[in-house]
Residue frames as qw, qx, qy, qz and C-alpha x, y, z in Angstrom:
[[0.838, 0.106, 0.211, 0.491, -23.62, -8.79, 18.26],
 [0.017, -0.939, 0.138, 0.315, -20.97, -6.14, 17.77],
 [0.595, 0.713, -0.370, 0.027, -18.00, -5.73, 15.48],
 [0.146, -0.627, 0.726, -0.241, -15.79, -7.01, 18.29],
 [0.840, -0.064, 0.462, -0.278, -17.62, -10.36, 18.21],
 [0.844, 0.521, -0.121, 0.023, -15.85, -11.17, 14.96],
 [0.592, -0.674, 0.408, 0.171, -12.65, -12.74, 16.22],
 [0.456, 0.662, -0.582, -0.120, -9.41, -13.56, 14.44],
 [0.084, 0.323, -0.642, -0.691, -8.38, -15.84, 12.87],
 [0.649, 0.400, 0.593, -0.257, -11.29, -16.85, 10.69],
 [0.509, 0.242, 0.597, 0.571, -11.43, -17.35, 6.98],
 [0.012, 0.113, -0.165, -0.980, -11.95, -14.28, 4.83],
 [0.336, -0.319, -0.673, -0.576, -15.28, -15.67, 3.63],
 [0.443, -0.542, -0.681, 0.215, -16.45, -16.17, 7.23],
 [0.235, -0.353, -0.212, 0.881, -15.35, -12.65, 8.16],
 [0.145, -0.061, -0.399, -0.903, -17.26, -11.22, 5.21],
 [0.412, -0.427, -0.743, -0.309, -20.37, -13.24, 6.01],
 [0.401, -0.512, -0.580, 0.490, -20.32, -12.16, 9.66],
 [0.113, -0.286, -0.038, 0.951, -19.89, -8.50, 8.78],
 [0.228, -0.201, -0.577, -0.758, -22.61, -8.65, 6.12],
 [0.437, -0.519, -0.734, -0.033, -24.99, -10.13, 8.70],
 [0.345, -0.475, -0.386, 0.711, -23.98, -7.51, 11.24],
 [0.014, -0.040, 0.244, 0.969, -24.48, -4.74, 8.70],
 [0.338, -0.392, -0.667, -0.536, -28.04, -5.92, 8.06],
 [0.467, -0.561, -0.641, 0.237, -28.81, -6.01, 11.78],
 [0.321, -0.429, -0.205, 0.819, -27.57, -2.43, 12.23],
 [0.175, 0.445, 0.499, 0.723, -29.48, -0.79, 9.39],
 [0.292, -0.794, -0.345, -0.407, -31.91, 0.87, 11.80],
 [0.690, -0.521, -0.268, 0.426, -29.30, 1.35, 14.55],
 [0.246, -0.850, 0.085, 0.458, -26.81, 4.04, 15.36],
 [0.594, 0.796, -0.117, -0.012, -25.13, 5.62, 12.35],
 [0.081, -0.778, 0.620, -0.053, -21.69, 5.37, 13.96],
 [0.662, -0.190, 0.722, -0.067, -21.99, 1.62, 14.53],
 [0.782, 0.525, 0.335, -0.029, -23.24, 1.05, 10.99],
 [0.345, 0.892, -0.291, -0.017, -20.45, 3.24, 9.61],
 [0.311, -0.622, 0.719, -0.020, -17.79, 1.27, 11.47],
 [0.729, 0.072, 0.680, -0.026, -19.15, -2.08, 10.31],
 [0.667, 0.726, 0.163, -0.050, -19.56, -0.80, 6.74],
 [0.111, 0.864, -0.489, -0.050, -15.95, 0.45, 6.77],
 [0.494, -0.372, 0.786, 0.006, -14.71, -2.95, 7.90],
 [0.751, 0.374, 0.541, -0.058, -16.82, -4.69, 5.25],
 [0.493, 0.862, -0.079, -0.088, -15.61, -2.33, 2.54],
 [0.078, -0.753, 0.651, 0.048, -11.96, -2.90, 3.51],
 [0.636, -0.118, 0.763, -0.010, -12.44, -6.68, 3.49],
 [0.722, 0.615, 0.313, -0.051, -13.83, -6.41, -0.03],
 [0.251, 0.885, -0.386, -0.062, -10.70, -4.45, -0.99],
 [0.413, -0.488, 0.769, 0.011, -8.57, -7.23, 0.53],
 [0.674, 0.187, 0.715, -0.009, -10.52, -9.80, -1.49],
 [0.079, -0.194, 0.540, 0.816, -10.26, -7.63, -4.67],
 [0.082, 0.568, 0.806, 0.144, -14.04, -7.47, -4.92],
 [0.103, -0.128, -0.053, 0.985, -14.33, -3.77, -5.73],
 [0.319, -0.358, -0.553, -0.681, -17.82, -4.03, -7.22],
 [0.561, -0.551, -0.617, 0.031, -19.13, -5.24, -3.89],
 [0.396, -0.301, -0.295, 0.816, -17.14, -2.59, -2.03],
 [0.058, -0.142, -0.252, -0.956, -18.80, 0.03, -4.19],
 [0.471, -0.478, -0.593, -0.445, -22.22, -1.34, -3.29],
 [0.503, -0.460, -0.547, 0.487, -21.40, -1.13, 0.42],
 [0.171, -0.163, -0.058, 0.970, -20.72, 2.57, -0.08],
 [0.235, -0.238, -0.471, -0.817, -23.82, 3.11, -2.19],
 [0.542, -0.510, -0.624, -0.239, -26.14, 1.47, 0.32],
 [0.420, -0.259, -0.504, 0.709, -24.61, 3.23, 3.34],
 [0.050, -0.895, -0.440, -0.044, -26.95, 5.94, 4.60],
 [0.259, 0.759, -0.106, 0.588, -25.70, 9.52, 4.53],
 [0.540, -0.774, 0.168, -0.284, -25.80, 9.63, 8.34],
 [0.925, -0.250, 0.172, 0.229, -23.43, 6.64, 8.55],
 [0.669, 0.482, 0.038, 0.565, -21.09, 8.20, 5.99],
 [0.026, -0.834, 0.108, -0.540, -21.04, 11.48, 7.89],
 [0.685, -0.673, 0.185, -0.211, -20.50, 9.79, 11.26],
 [0.906, -0.217, 0.287, 0.222, -17.66, 7.50, 10.20],
 [0.095, 0.833, -0.459, -0.295, -14.28, 8.81, 9.03],
 [0.405, -0.268, 0.849, 0.207, -13.07, 5.21, 8.49],
 [0.594, 0.505, 0.626, -0.029, -16.01, 4.56, 6.15],
 [0.351, 0.913, -0.034, -0.206, -15.22, 7.68, 4.13],
 [0.146, -0.698, 0.661, 0.235, -11.53, 6.70, 4.06],
 [0.565, 0.005, 0.819, 0.099, -12.33, 3.13, 3.01],
 [0.586, 0.692, 0.418, -0.050, -14.43, 4.41, 0.13],
 [0.139, 0.900, -0.319, -0.261, -11.68, 6.83, -0.90],
 [0.353, -0.391, 0.822, 0.219, -9.45, 3.76, -1.19],
 [0.584, 0.356, 0.729, 0.005, -12.12, 1.89, -3.16],
 [0.428, 0.870, 0.145, -0.195, -12.61, 4.83, -5.50],
 [0.034, -0.790, 0.544, 0.281, -8.84, 5.14, -6.06],
 [0.392, -0.196, 0.882, 0.177, -8.62, 1.45, -6.91],
 [0.632, 0.553, 0.477, -0.259, -11.71, 1.51, -9.10],
 [0.714, 0.687, 0.073, 0.113, -10.48, 0.97, -12.65],
 [0.786, -0.119, -0.009, 0.607, -6.93, 1.26, -11.26],
 [0.157, 0.937, 0.129, 0.285, -7.11, 5.07, -11.21],
 [0.017, 0.797, -0.428, 0.427, -4.63, 5.71, -8.38],
 [0.887, -0.180, -0.411, 0.105, -3.15, 2.58, -6.82],
 [0.487, 0.146, -0.441, 0.740, -0.23, 4.38, -5.07],
 [0.261, -0.393, 0.111, -0.874, -2.73, 6.91, -3.69],
 [0.818, -0.346, -0.287, -0.360, -4.90, 4.09, -2.36],
 [0.781, -0.060, -0.467, 0.410, -1.90, 2.51, -0.63],
 [0.185, 0.307, -0.309, 0.881, -1.02, 5.90, 0.89],
 [0.542, -0.420, -0.027, -0.728, -4.53, 6.29, 2.31],
 [0.888, -0.232, -0.392, -0.069, -4.44, 2.74, 3.67],
 [0.675, 0.034, -0.426, 0.602, -1.17, 3.50, 5.45],
 [0.195, 0.077, -0.274, 0.939, -1.90, 7.00, 6.72],
 [0.348, -0.506, -0.463, -0.639, -5.69, 7.22, 6.94],
 [0.335, -0.344, 0.451, -0.752, -7.71, 7.99, 10.05],
 [0.644, -0.117, -0.728, -0.203, -8.49, 4.40, 10.99],
 [0.612, -0.557, 0.270, -0.491, -10.04, 3.33, 14.27],
 [0.395, -0.416, 0.809, -0.132, -9.08, 0.23, 16.27],
 [0.772, 0.241, 0.557, -0.187, -11.44, -1.99, 14.27],
 [0.699, 0.709, 0.078, -0.048, -10.32, -0.82, 10.82],
 [0.061, -0.839, 0.523, 0.141, -6.56, -0.24, 11.30],
 [0.526, -0.257, 0.795, 0.158, -5.63, -3.95, 11.00],
 [0.658, 0.527, 0.538, 0.018, -7.89, -4.30, 7.95],
 [0.300, 0.933, -0.131, -0.150, -6.30, -1.24, 6.34],
 [0.243, -0.645, 0.701, 0.180, -2.84, -2.79, 6.83],
 [0.618, 0.097, 0.777, 0.071, -4.10, -6.09, 5.41],
 [0.561, 0.763, 0.307, -0.091, -5.63, -4.26, 2.44],
 [0.097, 0.887, -0.395, -0.220, -2.37, -2.39, 1.76],
 [0.399, -0.376, 0.818, 0.173, -0.47, -5.70, 1.72],
 [0.627, 0.382, 0.679, -0.004, -3.08, -7.28, -0.58],
 [0.429, 0.885, 0.053, -0.176, -2.98, -4.34, -3.00],
 [0.072, -0.759, 0.607, 0.224, 0.83, -4.50, -3.11],
 [0.543, -0.096, 0.827, 0.109, 0.73, -8.24, -3.75],
 [0.612, 0.626, 0.481, -0.051, -1.68, -7.74, -6.64],
 [0.238, 0.920, -0.220, -0.218, 0.53, -4.98, -8.06],
 [0.270, -0.552, 0.761, 0.210, 3.57, -7.24, -7.95],
 [0.616, 0.227, 0.753, 0.041, 1.58, -9.97, -9.69],
 [0.504, 0.826, 0.210, -0.137, 0.62, -7.51, -12.42],
 [0.026, 0.834, -0.500, -0.230, 4.25, -6.45, -12.86],
 [0.447, -0.278, 0.838, 0.144, 5.31, -10.10, -13.08],
 [0.607, 0.461, 0.647, -0.014, 2.60, -10.78, -15.66],
 [0.387, 0.899, 0.168, -0.119, 3.27, -7.67, -17.72],
 [0.120, 0.902, -0.410, -0.062, 7.01, -7.08, -17.80],
 [0.920, 0.172, -0.229, 0.269, 10.07, -9.04, -18.79],
 [0.543, -0.037, -0.260, 0.797, 12.19, -6.30, -17.25],
 [0.164, -0.891, -0.317, -0.282, 11.20, -3.23, -15.25],
 [0.244, 0.543, -0.373, 0.712, 13.05, -0.41, -13.52],
 [0.404, -0.275, -0.722, 0.490, 13.30, -0.67, -9.75],
 [0.032, 0.113, 0.210, -0.971, 12.15, 2.94, -9.33],
 [0.477, -0.130, -0.440, -0.750, 8.93, 2.23, -11.23],
 [0.603, -0.291, -0.743, -0.003, 8.09, -0.73, -9.01],
 [0.314, -0.214, -0.544, 0.748, 8.96, 1.24, -5.85],
 [0.201, 0.008, -0.011, -0.979, 6.74, 4.15, -6.91],
 [0.568, -0.198, -0.573, -0.556, 3.83, 1.85, -7.78],
 [0.643, -0.322, -0.677, 0.156, 4.09, 0.09, -4.41],
 [0.250, -0.867, 0.067, -0.426, 4.77, 3.31, -2.48],
 [0.868, -0.418, 0.022, 0.267, 7.95, 1.83, -1.01],
 [0.142, -0.817, 0.461, 0.317, 11.57, 2.86, -0.89],
 [0.609, 0.527, -0.558, -0.200, 13.82, 1.31, -3.51],
 [0.044, 0.348, -0.898, 0.265, 15.33, -0.97, -0.85],
 [0.546, 0.088, 0.641, -0.532, 11.92, -2.13, 0.42],
 [0.763, 0.468, -0.066, -0.441, 10.71, -2.75, -3.13],
 [0.414, 0.528, -0.740, -0.047, 13.89, -4.67, -3.92],
 [0.204, -0.191, 0.884, -0.376, 13.40, -6.88, -0.86],
 [0.683, 0.270, 0.407, -0.543, 9.76, -7.52, -1.80],
 [0.704, 0.551, -0.307, -0.327, 10.74, -8.43, -5.35],
 [0.231, 0.470, -0.846, 0.096, 13.66, -10.65, -4.32],
 [0.442, -0.079, 0.768, -0.457, 11.36, -12.53, -1.94],
 [0.779, 0.413, 0.251, -0.400, 9.35, -13.47, -5.03],
 [0.791, 0.004, 0.500, 0.354, 12.38, -14.71, -6.90],
 [0.448, 0.891, 0.060, 0.044, 12.93, -11.67, -9.12],
 [0.764, -0.028, 0.065, 0.641, 16.46, -11.00, -10.36],
 [0.045, -0.970, -0.056, 0.232, 17.99, -7.55, -9.86],
 [0.707, 0.362, 0.060, 0.605, 20.62, -6.02, -12.13],
 [0.374, -0.728, -0.160, 0.551, 22.52, -3.34, -10.20],
 [0.366, -0.113, 0.378, 0.843, 24.19, -1.96, -13.33],
 [0.078, -0.338, -0.529, -0.775, 20.89, -1.04, -14.99],
 [0.239, 0.035, 0.529, -0.813, 18.76, -0.81, -11.80],
 [0.652, 0.024, -0.367, -0.663, 16.23, -3.17, -13.35],
 [0.552, -0.129, 0.750, -0.340, 14.34, -6.20, -12.15],
 [0.414, 0.105, -0.770, -0.475, 13.50, -9.32, -14.10],
 [0.672, -0.188, 0.341, -0.630, 10.24, -10.63, -12.66],
 [0.134, -0.042, 0.990, 0.033, 9.68, -14.31, -12.17],
 [0.442, -0.157, -0.488, -0.736, 6.55, -15.08, -14.19],
 [0.570, -0.172, 0.518, -0.614, 3.61, -16.07, -12.01],
 [0.215, 0.034, 0.970, 0.106, 2.42, -19.65, -12.23],
 [0.315, -0.234, -0.600, -0.697, -0.59, -20.32, -14.40],
 [0.381, -0.056, 0.532, -0.754, -3.66, -19.79, -12.27],
 [0.013, -0.265, -0.955, -0.135, -6.20, -22.57, -12.17],
 [0.309, -0.504, -0.387, -0.707, -9.82, -21.51, -12.60],
 [0.118, -0.225, 0.611, -0.750, -11.17, -20.44, -9.24],
 [0.551, 0.172, 0.636, -0.512, -14.59, -21.96, -9.74],
 [0.230, 0.151, 0.864, 0.422, -16.44, -24.14, -12.19],
 [0.125, -0.343, -0.535, -0.762, -19.58, -23.33, -14.18],
 [0.440, -0.646, -0.614, -0.112, -22.11, -23.87, -11.39],
 [0.469, -0.534, -0.292, 0.640, -20.15, -21.84, -8.85],
 [0.177, -0.021, 0.243, 0.954, -19.69, -19.07, -11.40],
 [0.243, -0.497, -0.602, -0.575, -23.42, -19.10, -12.10],
 [0.485, -0.662, -0.526, 0.225, -24.16, -18.83, -8.36],
 [0.392, -0.356, -0.072, 0.845, -21.75, -15.90, -8.04],
 [0.012, 0.165, 0.411, 0.897, -23.27, -14.08, -11.01],
 [0.358, -0.602, -0.654, -0.287, -26.78, -14.73, -9.65],
 [0.467, -0.599, -0.406, 0.508, -25.79, -13.21, -6.31],
 [0.243, -0.187, 0.126, 0.944, -24.43, -10.11, -8.04],
 [0.150, -0.347, -0.565, -0.734, -27.54, -9.68, -10.22],
 [0.432, -0.644, -0.631, 0.010, -29.78, -10.14, -7.18],
 [0.407, -0.507, -0.239, 0.722, -27.83, -7.52, -5.25],
 [0.116, -0.007, 0.314, 0.942, -27.98, -5.13, -8.20],
 [0.250, -0.479, -0.643, -0.543, -31.73, -5.56, -8.60],
 [0.444, -0.652, -0.554, 0.268, -32.28, -4.79, -4.91],
 [0.303, -0.427, -0.059, 0.850, -30.46, -1.46, -5.20]]
């Protein structure tokens, strides 16, 4: 099985599961192959906003795989920039301009879109009114591109003050109940105890 065996379109969970399985099968294989698969896995975790798991992909990647794979190093640079929200615009820049290969370039574009969507959600949750320039800088877009992205979400723009009034996001329903949450926490603890 190779990275190319994972075909589009499949659900994000299925893509993650397939790459995790592939990563395990390549542990004793060529460093370049493992690096490519680990980069894809790390980027999918960024897309899913599962940065803890992305960090563990990096931590368990052998030095040889890190050295052999520029996409893996780039993917971790993105993860590190997003970790604790240290440099979100920098992460978007790396996603857009990084040295991605054919397997990781579409995932990098998908990750950039996902990061921007999360940023817009944070703006909508945090601000009653925000300057267009601030949104554009945070999203690493031109003012016009940021305005289009915001208007597509129903935000109101005031040209006189160059501000946006975000449309508040709908109340999010809990993503999983008690048992599913317990399973998720168990999986994380198990992964942590293995490292």
